[in-house]
Structure formats: structure tokens, C-alpha cells
mmCIF file of the N, C-alpha and C atoms, coordinates in Angstrom:
data_MODEL
# 
_entry.id   MODEL 
# 
loop_
_atom_site.group_PDB 
_atom_site.id 
_atom_site.type_symbol 
_atom_site.label_atom_id 
_atom_site.label_alt_id 
_atom_site.label_comp_id 
_atom_site.label_asym_id 
_atom_site.label_entity_id 
_atom_site.label_seq_id 
_atom_site.pdbx_PDB_ins_code 
_atom_site.Cartn_x 
_atom_site.Cartn_y 
_atom_site.Cartn_z 
_atom_site.occupancy 
_atom_site.B_iso_or_equiv 
_atom_site.pdbx_formal_charge 
_atom_site.auth_seq_id 
_atom_site.auth_comp_id 
_atom_site.auth_asym_id 
_atom_site.auth_atom_id 
_atom_site.pdbx_PDB_model_num 
ATOM 1   N N  . MET A 1 1  ? 1.059  -0.996 0.024  1.00 0.00 ? 1  MET A N  1 
ATOM 2   C CA . MET A 1 1  ? -0.570 0.033  0.273  1.00 0.00 ? 1  MET A CA 1 
ATOM 3   C C  . MET A 1 1  ? 0.956  1.819  0.054  1.00 0.00 ? 1  MET A C  1 
ATOM 4   N N  . GLU A 1 2  ? 0.937  1.728  -1.040 1.00 0.00 ? 2  GLU A N  1 
ATOM 5   C CA . GLU A 1 2  ? 1.364  3.075  -1.241 1.00 0.00 ? 2  GLU A CA 1 
ATOM 6   C C  . GLU A 1 2  ? 0.680  4.845  -0.181 1.00 0.00 ? 2  GLU A C  1 
ATOM 7   N N  . LEU A 1 3  ? 1.180  5.166  1.001  1.00 0.00 ? 3  LEU A N  1 
ATOM 8   C CA . LEU A 1 3  ? 1.030  6.382  1.249  1.00 0.00 ? 3  LEU A CA 1 
ATOM 9   C C  . LEU A 1 3  ? 0.383  7.575  0.659  1.00 0.00 ? 3  LEU A C  1 
ATOM 10  N N  . THR A 1 4  ? -0.248 8.601  0.945  1.00 0.00 ? 4  THR A N  1 
ATOM 11  C CA . THR A 1 4  ? -0.230 9.457  0.407  1.00 0.00 ? 4  THR A CA 1 
ATOM 12  C C  . THR A 1 4  ? 1.109  10.258 1.526  1.00 0.00 ? 4  THR A C  1 
ATOM 13  N N  . VAL A 1 5  ? 1.135  12.058 1.942  1.00 0.00 ? 5  VAL A N  1 
ATOM 14  C CA . VAL A 1 5  ? 1.405  13.128 2.418  1.00 0.00 ? 5  VAL A CA 1 
ATOM 15  C C  . VAL A 1 5  ? 0.242  13.080 3.126  1.00 0.00 ? 5  VAL A C  1 
ATOM 16  N N  . HIS A 1 6  ? -0.996 13.106 2.999  1.00 0.00 ? 6  HIS A N  1 
ATOM 17  C CA . HIS A 1 6  ? -1.657 12.700 4.025  1.00 0.00 ? 6  HIS A CA 1 
ATOM 18  C C  . HIS A 1 6  ? -1.517 12.096 5.142  1.00 0.00 ? 6  HIS A C  1 
ATOM 19  N N  . ASP A 1 7  ? -1.922 10.880 4.753  1.00 0.00 ? 7  ASP A N  1 
ATOM 20  C CA . ASP A 1 7  ? -1.246 9.503  5.215  1.00 0.00 ? 7  ASP A CA 1 
ATOM 21  C C  . ASP A 1 7  ? -0.202 9.671  6.555  1.00 0.00 ? 7  ASP A C  1 
ATOM 22  N N  . LEU A 1 8  ? 1.190  9.849  5.967  1.00 0.00 ? 8  LEU A N  1 
ATOM 23  C CA . LEU A 1 8  ? 1.896  10.156 6.481  1.00 0.00 ? 8  LEU A CA 1 
ATOM 24  C C  . LEU A 1 8  ? 2.344  10.802 7.575  1.00 0.00 ? 8  LEU A C  1 
ATOM 25  N N  . ASP A 1 9  ? 1.576  12.186 6.718  1.00 0.00 ? 9  ASP A N  1 
ATOM 26  C CA . ASP A 1 9  ? 1.360  13.446 8.085  1.00 0.00 ? 9  ASP A CA 1 
ATOM 27  C C  . ASP A 1 9  ? 0.606  12.747 9.601  1.00 0.00 ? 9  ASP A C  1 
ATOM 28  N N  . GLU A 1 10 ? -0.201 11.969 9.306  1.00 0.00 ? 10 GLU A N  1 
ATOM 29  C CA . GLU A 1 10 ? -1.238 12.016 10.313 1.00 0.00 ? 10 GLU A CA 1 
ATOM 30  C C  . GLU A 1 10 ? -0.243 10.647 11.190 1.00 0.00 ? 10 GLU A C  1 
ATOM 31  N N  . LEU A 1 11 ? 0.056  9.559  10.655 1.00 0.00 ? 11 LEU A N  1 
ATOM 32  C CA . LEU A 1 11 ? 1.030  8.428  10.880 1.00 0.00 ? 11 LEU A CA 1 
ATOM 33  C C  . LEU A 1 11 ? 2.143  9.427  11.703 1.00 0.00 ? 11 LEU A C  1 
ATOM 34  N N  . LEU A 1 12 ? 3.301  10.092 11.658 1.00 0.00 ? 12 LEU A N  1 
ATOM 35  C CA . LEU A 1 12 ? 3.769  11.003 11.996 1.00 0.00 ? 12 LEU A CA 1 
ATOM 36  C C  . LEU A 1 12 ? 3.198  12.004 13.388 1.00 0.00 ? 12 LEU A C  1 
ATOM 37  N N  . ALA A 1 13 ? 2.135  12.652 12.703 1.00 0.00 ? 13 ALA A N  1 
ATOM 38  C CA . ALA A 1 13 ? 1.512  13.052 14.149 1.00 0.00 ? 13 ALA A CA 1 
ATOM 39  C C  . ALA A 1 13 ? 1.763  12.125 15.602 1.00 0.00 ? 13 ALA A C  1 
ATOM 40  N N  . ILE A 1 14 ? 0.540  11.228 15.193 1.00 0.00 ? 14 ILE A N  1 
ATOM 41  C CA . ILE A 1 14 ? -0.193 10.266 15.793 1.00 0.00 ? 14 ILE A CA 1 
ATOM 42  C C  . ILE A 1 14 ? 1.545  9.571  16.318 1.00 0.00 ? 14 ILE A C  1 
ATOM 43  N N  . ARG A 1 15 ? 2.066  9.257  15.389 1.00 0.00 ? 15 ARG A N  1 
ATOM 44  C CA . ARG A 1 15 ? 3.893  8.975  16.820 1.00 0.00 ? 15 ARG A CA 1 
ATOM 45  C C  . ARG A 1 15 ? 5.045  10.531 17.283 1.00 0.00 ? 15 ARG A C  1 
ATOM 46  N N  . ALA A 1 16 ? 4.101  11.404 17.484 1.00 0.00 ? 16 ALA A N  1 
ATOM 47  C CA . ALA A 1 16 ? 4.587  12.221 18.408 1.00 0.00 ? 16 ALA A CA 1 
ATOM 48  C C  . ALA A 1 16 ? 3.917  11.812 19.333 1.00 0.00 ? 16 ALA A C  1 
ATOM 49  N N  . LEU A 1 17 ? 2.841  11.873 19.201 1.00 0.00 ? 17 LEU A N  1 
ATOM 50  C CA . LEU A 1 17 ? 1.757  11.929 20.513 1.00 0.00 ? 17 LEU A CA 1 
ATOM 51  C C  . LEU A 1 17 ? 2.188  10.144 21.367 1.00 0.00 ? 17 LEU A C  1 
ATOM 52  N N  . ASP A 1 18 ? 2.688  9.580  20.814 1.00 0.00 ? 18 ASP A N  1 
ATOM 53  C CA . ASP A 1 18 ? 2.755  8.069  20.720 1.00 0.00 ? 18 ASP A CA 1 
ATOM 54  C C  . ASP A 1 18 ? 1.876  7.431  21.178 1.00 0.00 ? 18 ASP A C  1 
ATOM 55  N N  . ALA A 1 19 ? 1.571  7.144  20.610 1.00 0.00 ? 19 ALA A N  1 
ATOM 56  C CA . ALA A 1 19 ? -0.105 6.614  20.849 1.00 0.00 ? 19 ALA A CA 1 
ATOM 57  C C  . ALA A 1 19 ? -0.410 5.831  19.569 1.00 0.00 ? 19 ALA A C  1 
ATOM 58  N N  . LEU A 1 20 ? 0.618  5.116  18.868 1.00 0.00 ? 20 LEU A N  1 
ATOM 59  C CA . LEU A 1 20 ? 0.415  3.899  17.881 1.00 0.00 ? 20 LEU A CA 1 
ATOM 60  C C  . LEU A 1 20 ? 0.417  2.778  18.072 1.00 0.00 ? 20 LEU A C  1 
ATOM 61  N N  . ASP A 1 21 ? 0.371  1.400  17.755 1.00 0.00 ? 21 ASP A N  1 
ATOM 62  C CA . ASP A 1 21 ? 0.633  0.534  18.631 1.00 0.00 ? 21 ASP A CA 1 
ATOM 63  C C  . ASP A 1 21 ? 1.664  -0.191 17.941 1.00 0.00 ? 21 ASP A C  1 
ATOM 64  N N  . PRO A 1 22 ? 1.911  -1.303 18.717 1.00 0.00 ? 22 PRO A N  1 
ATOM 65  C CA . PRO A 1 22 ? 3.968  -1.673 18.819 1.00 0.00 ? 22 PRO A CA 1 
ATOM 66  C C  . PRO A 1 22 ? 4.108  -1.856 17.344 1.00 0.00 ? 22 PRO A C  1 
ATOM 67  N N  . GLU A 1 23 ? 3.085  -1.925 16.938 1.00 0.00 ? 23 GLU A N  1 
ATOM 68  C CA . GLU A 1 23 ? 3.761  -2.676 14.708 1.00 0.00 ? 23 GLU A CA 1 
ATOM 69  C C  . GLU A 1 23 ? 3.521  -1.196 14.564 1.00 0.00 ? 23 GLU A C  1 
ATOM 70  N N  . GLU A 1 24 ? 2.903  -1.013 14.348 1.00 0.00 ? 24 GLU A N  1 
ATOM 71  C CA . GLU A 1 24 ? 2.952  0.491  13.269 1.00 0.00 ? 24 GLU A CA 1 
ATOM 72  C C  . GLU A 1 24 ? 3.701  1.179  13.875 1.00 0.00 ? 24 GLU A C  1 
ATOM 73  N N  . ARG A 1 25 ? 4.072  1.633  15.053 1.00 0.00 ? 25 ARG A N  1 
ATOM 74  C CA . ARG A 1 25 ? 5.526  2.714  15.627 1.00 0.00 ? 25 ARG A CA 1 
ATOM 75  C C  . ARG A 1 25 ? 7.171  1.908  15.103 1.00 0.00 ? 25 ARG A C  1 
ATOM 76  N N  . ARG A 1 26 ? 6.611  0.837  14.838 1.00 0.00 ? 26 ARG A N  1 
ATOM 77  C CA . ARG A 1 26 ? 8.186  -0.120 13.943 1.00 0.00 ? 26 ARG A CA 1 
ATOM 78  C C  . ARG A 1 26 ? 8.315  0.726  13.271 1.00 0.00 ? 26 ARG A C  1 
ATOM 79  N N  . ALA A 1 27 ? 7.296  0.754  12.106 1.00 0.00 ? 27 ALA A N  1 
ATOM 80  C CA . ALA A 1 27 ? 7.222  0.388  10.821 1.00 0.00 ? 27 ALA A CA 1 
ATOM 81  C C  . ALA A 1 27 ? 7.356  2.287  10.633 1.00 0.00 ? 27 ALA A C  1 
ATOM 82  N N  . VAL A 1 28 ? 6.879  3.199  11.084 1.00 0.00 ? 28 VAL A N  1 
ATOM 83  C CA . VAL A 1 28 ? 7.179  4.576  10.846 1.00 0.00 ? 28 VAL A CA 1 
ATOM 84  C C  . VAL A 1 28 ? 8.680  4.583  11.338 1.00 0.00 ? 28 VAL A C  1 
ATOM 85  N N  . ASP A 1 29 ? 9.028  3.744  12.909 1.00 0.00 ? 29 ASP A N  1 
ATOM 86  C CA . ASP A 1 29 ? 10.524 4.435  13.321 1.00 0.00 ? 29 ASP A CA 1 
ATOM 87  C C  . ASP A 1 29 ? 11.265 3.875  11.945 1.00 0.00 ? 29 ASP A C  1 
ATOM 88  N N  . ARG A 1 30 ? 11.009 2.848  11.306 1.00 0.00 ? 30 ARG A N  1 
ATOM 89  C CA . ARG A 1 30 ? 12.449 2.163  10.148 1.00 0.00 ? 30 ARG A CA 1 
ATOM 90  C C  . ARG A 1 30 ? 12.069 3.473  8.979  1.00 0.00 ? 30 ARG A C  1 
ATOM 91  N N  . LEU A 1 31 ? 10.224 4.525  8.835  1.00 0.00 ? 31 LEU A N  1 
ATOM 92  C CA . LEU A 1 31 ? 10.678 4.902  7.988  1.00 0.00 ? 31 LEU A CA 1 
ATOM 93  C C  . LEU A 1 31 ? 11.319 6.669  8.278  1.00 0.00 ? 31 LEU A C  1 
ATOM 94  N N  . VAL A 1 32 ? 10.961 6.634  8.929  1.00 0.00 ? 32 VAL A N  1 
ATOM 95  C CA . VAL A 1 32 ? 12.056 7.666  9.654  1.00 0.00 ? 32 VAL A CA 1 
ATOM 96  C C  . VAL A 1 32 ? 13.557 7.380  9.749  1.00 0.00 ? 32 VAL A C  1 
ATOM 97  N N  . GLU A 1 33 ? 14.022 6.300  10.374 1.00 0.00 ? 33 GLU A N  1 
ATOM 98  C CA . GLU A 1 33 ? 15.092 6.498  10.411 1.00 0.00 ? 33 GLU A CA 1 
ATOM 99  C C  . GLU A 1 33 ? 16.039 6.692  8.761  1.00 0.00 ? 33 GLU A C  1 
ATOM 100 N N  . CYS A 1 34 ? 15.409 6.343  7.385  1.00 0.00 ? 34 CYS A N  1 
ATOM 101 C CA . CYS A 1 34 ? 16.066 5.888  6.217  1.00 0.00 ? 34 CYS A CA 1 
ATOM 102 C C  . CYS A 1 34 ? 15.410 7.587  5.530  1.00 0.00 ? 34 CYS A C  1 
ATOM 103 N N  . ASP A 1 35 ? 14.375 8.280  6.231  1.00 0.00 ? 35 ASP A N  1 
ATOM 104 C CA . ASP A 1 35 ? 13.904 9.347  4.943  1.00 0.00 ? 35 ASP A CA 1 
ATOM 105 C C  . ASP A 1 35 ? 13.950 10.470 5.982  1.00 0.00 ? 35 ASP A C  1 
ATOM 106 N N  . PRO A 1 36 ? 14.611 11.326 5.601  1.00 0.00 ? 36 PRO A N  1 
ATOM 107 C CA . PRO A 1 36 ? 14.629 12.540 5.912  1.00 0.00 ? 36 PRO A CA 1 
ATOM 108 C C  . PRO A 1 36 ? 14.570 13.603 5.929  1.00 0.00 ? 36 PRO A C  1 
ATOM 109 N N  . VAL A 1 37 ? 13.132 13.600 5.191  1.00 0.00 ? 37 VAL A N  1 
ATOM 110 C CA . VAL A 1 37 ? 12.215 14.579 5.325  1.00 0.00 ? 37 VAL A CA 1 
ATOM 111 C C  . VAL A 1 37 ? 11.049 14.383 6.494  1.00 0.00 ? 37 VAL A C  1 
ATOM 112 N N  . ALA A 1 38 ? 10.812 12.438 6.257  1.00 0.00 ? 38 ALA A N  1 
ATOM 113 C CA . ALA A 1 38 ? 10.052 11.514 7.487  1.00 0.00 ? 38 ALA A CA 1 
ATOM 114 C C  . ALA A 1 38 ? 10.003 12.355 9.040  1.00 0.00 ? 38 ALA A C  1 
ATOM 115 N N  . ARG A 1 39 ? 11.877 12.536 9.247  1.00 0.00 ? 39 ARG A N  1 
ATOM 116 C CA . ARG A 1 39 ? 12.261 12.813 10.593 1.00 0.00 ? 39 ARG A CA 1 
ATOM 117 C C  . ARG A 1 39 ? 12.293 13.761 10.434 1.00 0.00 ? 39 ARG A C  1 
ATOM 118 N N  . ALA A 1 40 ? 11.917 14.799 9.211  1.00 0.00 ? 40 ALA A N  1 
ATOM 119 C CA . ALA A 1 40 ? 11.963 16.173 10.369 1.00 0.00 ? 40 ALA A CA 1 
ATOM 120 C C  . ALA A 1 40 ? 10.534 16.472 10.507 1.00 0.00 ? 40 ALA A C  1 
ATOM 121 N N  . ARG A 1 41 ? 9.406  16.259 9.491  1.00 0.00 ? 41 ARG A N  1 
ATOM 122 C CA . ARG A 1 41 ? 8.590  15.878 9.944  1.00 0.00 ? 41 ARG A CA 1 
ATOM 123 C C  . ARG A 1 41 ? 7.973  15.755 11.249 1.00 0.00 ? 41 ARG A C  1 
ATOM 124 N N  . LEU A 1 42 ? 8.672  14.845 11.613 1.00 0.00 ? 42 LEU A N  1 
ATOM 125 C CA . LEU A 1 42 ? 8.107  13.957 13.276 1.00 0.00 ? 42 LEU A CA 1 
ATOM 126 C C  . LEU A 1 42 ? 8.679  15.182 13.930 1.00 0.00 ? 42 LEU A C  1 
ATOM 127 N N  . ASP A 1 43 ? 10.108 15.867 13.750 1.00 0.00 ? 43 ASP A N  1 
ATOM 128 C CA . ASP A 1 43 ? 10.484 16.680 14.504 1.00 0.00 ? 43 ASP A CA 1 
ATOM 129 C C  . ASP A 1 43 ? 9.449  17.727 14.412 1.00 0.00 ? 43 ASP A C  1 
ATOM 130 N N  . LEU A 1 44 ? 8.891  18.317 13.846 1.00 0.00 ? 44 LEU A N  1 
ATOM 131 C CA . LEU A 1 44 ? 7.755  19.681 13.787 1.00 0.00 ? 44 LEU A CA 1 
ATOM 132 C C  . LEU A 1 44 ? 6.717  19.067 14.840 1.00 0.00 ? 44 LEU A C  1 
ATOM 133 N N  . PHE A 1 45 ? 6.056  17.815 14.334 1.00 0.00 ? 45 PHE A N  1 
ATOM 134 C CA . PHE A 1 45 ? 5.187  17.419 14.817 1.00 0.00 ? 45 PHE A CA 1 
ATOM 135 C C  . PHE A 1 45 ? 5.084  17.017 16.601 1.00 0.00 ? 45 PHE A C  1 
ATOM 136 N N  . ARG A 1 46 ? 5.956  16.640 17.013 1.00 0.00 ? 46 ARG A N  1 
ATOM 137 C CA . ARG A 1 46 ? 6.898  16.595 18.019 1.00 0.00 ? 46 ARG A CA 1 
ATOM 138 C C  . ARG A 1 46 ? 6.993  17.902 19.579 1.00 0.00 ? 46 ARG A C  1 
ATOM 139 N N  . GLU A 1 47 ? 7.289  19.349 18.338 1.00 0.00 ? 47 GLU A N  1 
ATOM 140 C CA . GLU A 1 47 ? 7.794  19.569 18.609 1.00 0.00 ? 47 GLU A CA 1 
ATOM 141 C C  . GLU A 1 47 ? 5.914  20.653 18.804 1.00 0.00 ? 47 GLU A C  1 
ATOM 142 N N  . ALA A 1 48 ? 5.142  20.211 18.504 1.00 0.00 ? 48 ALA A N  1 
ATOM 143 C CA . ALA A 1 48 ? 3.957  21.395 18.437 1.00 0.00 ? 48 ALA A CA 1 
ATOM 144 C C  . ALA A 1 48 ? 3.132  20.295 19.746 1.00 0.00 ? 48 ALA A C  1 
ATOM 145 N N  . ALA A 1 49 ? 3.311  19.095 19.968 1.00 0.00 ? 49 ALA A N  1 
ATOM 146 C CA . ALA A 1 49 ? 3.673  17.974 20.536 1.00 0.00 ? 49 ALA A CA 1 
ATOM 147 C C  . ALA A 1 49 ? 3.893  19.421 22.246 1.00 0.00 ? 49 ALA A C  1 
ATOM 148 N N  . ALA A 1 50 ? 4.817  18.593 22.017 1.00 0.00 ? 50 ALA A N  1 
ATOM 149 C CA . ALA A 1 50 ? 5.426  19.383 23.624 1.00 0.00 ? 50 ALA A CA 1 
ATOM 150 C C  . ALA A 1 50 ? 5.154  21.402 23.523 1.00 0.00 ? 50 ALA A C  1 
ATOM 151 N N  . LEU A 1 51 ? 5.059  21.781 22.867 1.00 0.00 ? 51 LEU A N  1 
ATOM 152 C CA . LEU A 1 51 ? 4.019  23.481 23.466 1.00 0.00 ? 51 LEU A CA 1 
ATOM 153 C C  . LEU A 1 51 ? 2.171  23.116 23.567 1.00 0.00 ? 51 LEU A C  1 
ATOM 154 N N  . LEU A 1 52 ? 1.764  22.444 22.607 1.00 0.00 ? 52 LEU A N  1 
ATOM 155 C CA . LEU A 1 52 ? 0.810  22.161 23.024 1.00 0.00 ? 52 LEU A CA 1 
ATOM 156 C C  . LEU A 1 52 ? 0.395  21.614 24.076 1.00 0.00 ? 52 LEU A C  1 
ATOM 157 N N  . ALA A 1 53 ? 1.390  20.267 25.393 1.00 0.00 ? 53 ALA A N  1 
ATOM 158 C CA . ALA A 1 53 ? 1.667  19.933 26.399 1.00 0.00 ? 53 ALA A CA 1 
ATOM 159 C C  . ALA A 1 53 ? 1.817  20.718 27.661 1.00 0.00 ? 53 ALA A C  1 
ATOM 160 N N  . GLY A 1 54 ? 3.023  21.807 27.613 1.00 0.00 ? 54 GLY A N  1 
ATOM 161 C CA . GLY A 1 54 ? 3.328  23.151 28.163 1.00 0.00 ? 54 GLY A CA 1 
ATOM 162 C C  . GLY A 1 54 ? 2.158  23.958 28.566 1.00 0.00 ? 54 GLY A C  1 
ATOM 163 N N  . PRO A 1 55 ? 2.515  24.666 29.647 1.00 0.00 ? 55 PRO A N  1 
ATOM 164 C CA . PRO A 1 55 ? 1.592  25.586 30.509 1.00 0.00 ? 55 PRO A CA 1 
ATOM 165 C C  . PRO A 1 55 ? 1.754  26.975 29.307 1.00 0.00 ? 55 PRO A C  1 
ATOM 166 N N  . PRO A 1 56 ? 0.148  27.716 28.885 1.00 0.00 ? 56 PRO A N  1 
ATOM 167 C CA . PRO A 1 56 ? 0.632  28.614 28.806 1.00 0.00 ? 56 PRO A CA 1 
ATOM 168 C C  . PRO A 1 56 ? 2.013  29.636 29.250 1.00 0.00 ? 56 PRO A C  1 
ATOM 169 N N  . VAL A 1 57 ? 2.419  30.665 28.380 1.00 0.00 ? 57 VAL A N  1 
ATOM 170 C CA . VAL A 1 57 ? 3.776  30.976 28.696 1.00 0.00 ? 57 VAL A CA 1 
ATOM 171 C C  . VAL A 1 57 ? 2.856  32.572 28.914 1.00 0.00 ? 57 VAL A C  1 
ATOM 172 N N  . PRO A 1 58 ? 3.083  33.364 29.746 1.00 0.00 ? 58 PRO A N  1 
ATOM 173 C CA . PRO A 1 58 ? 2.160  34.723 29.995 1.00 0.00 ? 58 PRO A CA 1 
ATOM 174 C C  . PRO A 1 58 ? 3.814  35.757 28.248 1.00 0.00 ? 58 PRO A C  1 
ATOM 175 N N  . PRO A 1 59 ? 2.524  36.425 27.969 1.00 0.00 ? 59 PRO A N  1 
ATOM 176 C CA . PRO A 1 59 ? 3.188  37.594 27.502 1.00 0.00 ? 59 PRO A CA 1 
ATOM 177 C C  . PRO A 1 59 ? 4.319  39.172 28.382 1.00 0.00 ? 59 PRO A C  1 
ATOM 178 N N  . PRO A 1 60 ? 5.711  39.154 27.708 1.00 0.00 ? 60 PRO A N  1 
ATOM 179 C CA . PRO A 1 60 ? 5.514  40.116 28.696 1.00 0.00 ? 60 PRO A CA 1 
ATOM 180 C C  . PRO A 1 60 ? 4.718  41.823 28.923 1.00 0.00 ? 60 PRO A C  1 
ATOM 181 N N  . ARG A 1 61 ? 5.362  42.112 30.287 1.00 0.00 ? 61 ARG A N  1 
ATOM 182 C CA . ARG A 1 61 ? 3.923  43.258 30.302 1.00 0.00 ? 61 ARG A CA 1 
ATOM 183 C C  . ARG A 1 61 ? 3.558  44.272 29.558 1.00 0.00 ? 61 ARG A C  1 
ATOM 184 N N  . ASP A 1 62 ? 5.232  44.238 29.325 1.00 0.00 ? 62 ASP A N  1 
ATOM 185 C CA . ASP A 1 62 ? 5.067  45.395 28.030 1.00 0.00 ? 62 ASP A CA 1 
ATOM 186 C C  . ASP A 1 62 ? 4.653  45.635 26.278 1.00 0.00 ? 62 ASP A C  1 
ATOM 187 N N  . LEU A 1 63 ? 5.035  44.328 26.447 1.00 0.00 ? 63 LEU A N  1 
ATOM 188 C CA . LEU A 1 63 ? 4.645  43.608 24.579 1.00 0.00 ? 63 LEU A CA 1 
ATOM 189 C C  . LEU A 1 63 ? 3.911  44.705 23.809 1.00 0.00 ? 63 LEU A C  1 
ATOM 190 N N  . TRP A 1 64 ? 2.468  44.877 24.804 1.00 0.00 ? 64 TRP A N  1 
ATOM 191 C CA . TRP A 1 64 ? 1.286  46.251 23.487 1.00 0.00 ? 64 TRP A CA 1 
ATOM 192 C C  . TRP A 1 64 ? 2.558  46.753 23.780 1.00 0.00 ? 64 TRP A C  1 
ATOM 193 N N  . HIS A 1 65 ? 2.581  47.552 24.436 1.00 0.00 ? 65 HIS A N  1 
ATOM 194 C CA . HIS A 1 65 ? 3.244  49.221 25.017 1.00 0.00 ? 65 HIS A CA 1 
ATOM 195 C C  . HIS A 1 65 ? 4.610  48.897 24.021 1.00 0.00 ? 65 HIS A C  1 
ATOM 196 N N  . ARG A 1 66 ? 6.019  48.215 23.227 1.00 0.00 ? 66 ARG A N  1 
ATOM 197 C CA . ARG A 1 66 ? 6.334  48.315 22.815 1.00 0.00 ? 66 ARG A CA 1 
ATOM 198 C C  . ARG A 1 66 ? 5.870  48.038 21.609 1.00 0.00 ? 66 ARG A C  1 
ATOM 199 N N  . ILE A 1 67 ? 4.971  47.558 21.003 1.00 0.00 ? 67 ILE A N  1 
ATOM 200 C CA . ILE A 1 67 ? 4.214  46.586 19.440 1.00 0.00 ? 67 ILE A CA 1 
ATOM 201 C C  . ILE A 1 67 ? 3.598  48.580 19.036 1.00 0.00 ? 67 ILE A C  1 
ATOM 202 N N  . ALA A 1 68 ? 3.649  48.974 19.773 1.00 0.00 ? 68 ALA A N  1 
ATOM 203 C CA . ALA A 1 68 ? 2.531  50.751 20.032 1.00 0.00 ? 68 ALA A CA 1 
ATOM 204 C C  . ALA A 1 68 ? 3.827  51.747 19.491 1.00 0.00 ? 68 ALA A C  1 
ATOM 205 N N  . ARG A 1 69 ? 4.536  51.627 20.405 1.00 0.00 ? 69 ARG A N  1 
ATOM 206 C CA . ARG A 1 69 ? 5.647  51.947 19.789 1.00 0.00 ? 69 ARG A CA 1 
ATOM 207 C C  . ARG A 1 69 ? 6.775  52.142 18.392 1.00 0.00 ? 69 ARG A C  1 
ATOM 208 N N  . SER A 1 70 ? 6.285  50.788 18.243 1.00 0.00 ? 70 SER A N  1 
ATOM 209 C CA . SER A 1 70 ? 7.602  50.375 16.934 1.00 0.00 ? 70 SER A CA 1 
ATOM 210 C C  . SER A 1 70 ? 6.366  50.547 15.941 1.00 0.00 ? 70 SER A C  1 
ATOM 211 N N  . LEU A 1 71 ? 4.986  51.011 15.484 1.00 0.00 ? 71 LEU A N  1 
ATOM 212 C CA . LEU A 1 71 ? 4.347  51.649 15.310 1.00 0.00 ? 71 LEU A CA 1 
ATOM 213 C C  . LEU A 1 71 ? 3.841  52.708 14.556 1.00 0.00 ? 71 LEU A C  1 
ATOM 214 N N  . HIS A 1 72 ? 4.622  53.190 15.301 1.00 0.00 ? 72 HIS A N  1 
ATOM 215 C CA . HIS A 1 72 ? 4.495  54.869 15.324 1.00 0.00 ? 72 HIS A CA 1 
ATOM 216 C C  . HIS A 1 72 ? 6.141  54.748 15.138 1.00 0.00 ? 72 HIS A C  1 
ATOM 217 N N  . ALA A 1 73 ? 7.152  54.209 15.476 1.00 0.00 ? 73 ALA A N  1 
ATOM 218 C CA . ALA A 1 73 ? 8.163  54.593 14.440 1.00 0.00 ? 73 ALA A CA 1 
ATOM 219 C C  . ALA A 1 73 ? 8.720  54.598 12.867 1.00 0.00 ? 73 ALA A C  1 
# 
């Protein structure tokens, strides 16, 4: 079976969440080992998952002031 880009992205996203069954995980891991594009995509999905899992970081207190000041400059 040939995977489409959408199928691959879906598998990589699920792998990033560590939610594949063991057989699928091994298959995706083998692909990632030999395909640098798939490896890069998995890294992006893992980064996104980590950002979503972490606590929100409040913006700096003076952010809006700095934005307004830069717009007037």
C-alpha cells in the first residue's frame, strides 16, 4: 500500500503523541530512520505536541507598549 502525504503526516502526528500500536510504531520508526523528510516532519510534530502540552507562557507585561511604540516609529 502506498502512503499519501496526508496518510504519512497523520501517522507521524500520531507517532509524535506516542499513540501508535507497537507494530505501526516500528514501521514508522523504520521509515523515519531512512527518510530525512519524514524525520524532519516527525520532529515538527513532536515540537508542536510539546508546545501544546506545556503551560501557557504569559507575554511580557510591556509587549503591547513595545508593539505600539514600534508602529509609531
